[in-house]
Every structure is written in C-alpha cells, then in structure tokens.
N, C-alpha and C positions, 0 to 999 in steps of 0.2 A: 504494500500500500504506500502511496505517496501523498497522504493527506497533508503532511507538513513539509512537503518539498519546497525548497528555497526559503525555509524559515530557520531561525536559530533560536535555541532554547538554552537558558542557563538553569542548571539544576544545582541548588545548594544542598550539601550533604549527599552528593551524588556518588560517593565512593562505596557506600554500603547500604544494605537494607532497602527500605522503600525508595530512597533517592536513586540507588543503583537500578532498581526495577523501572522507575520512571524514565531514567536516562536511556536504558535499553529499549523500552517501548517506543519512546519518541524517536530514537534512532532508526528503529525498524519501520517507522512510519515516514521516513524520508527526511527527518529533521537533522540539522547540524547541531550537535550537542556540546555544550561546554559544562564540565562538572567542576564544582568547587567543594572542598571538604577540608576540615581542620587537620585531618590525618593525611599527611603528604604521601606516605608510603601506600596507603590504601587507595589514594587517588591515582597514583602512578599505575598501580596494579589494575584498577578499573579501566583506566585509559587503554592499557594494552589489551584487555579483554574486549573492550568495545571495538578497537581497531581490528582485532582478529575476526570480528563479526561484520566488518565492513562499515562500521559506524564511525 
C-alpha cells in the first residue's frame, strides 16, 4: 500500500514497543520515517531493521 507515499512521519520513541510498530507500519504504507528515541543504541538497531525491510 502507498497510502502515505511522498509523506514523512516523525515517530518519537520509535526504537521500541508501540513506537517501533508505528514506524514499521507507516513505512510499509509508503511513508518516509524518521525515528527518535532517548536510547541511541536501540534507535540504531531499529534503523537497521527498518532498512532491511526497505523502509
């Protein structure tokens, strides 16, 4: 689905839990996703995971 194609979303707390799920869902819907989290290592891990999935 490309419901959010050409849109950019900022997800705070996007490294884990609900934030990570939201970031993933938005990315699969065509959105460019920027995640922010206080836990830098978790954020870097989530970034790699999103990129593996083409997000």
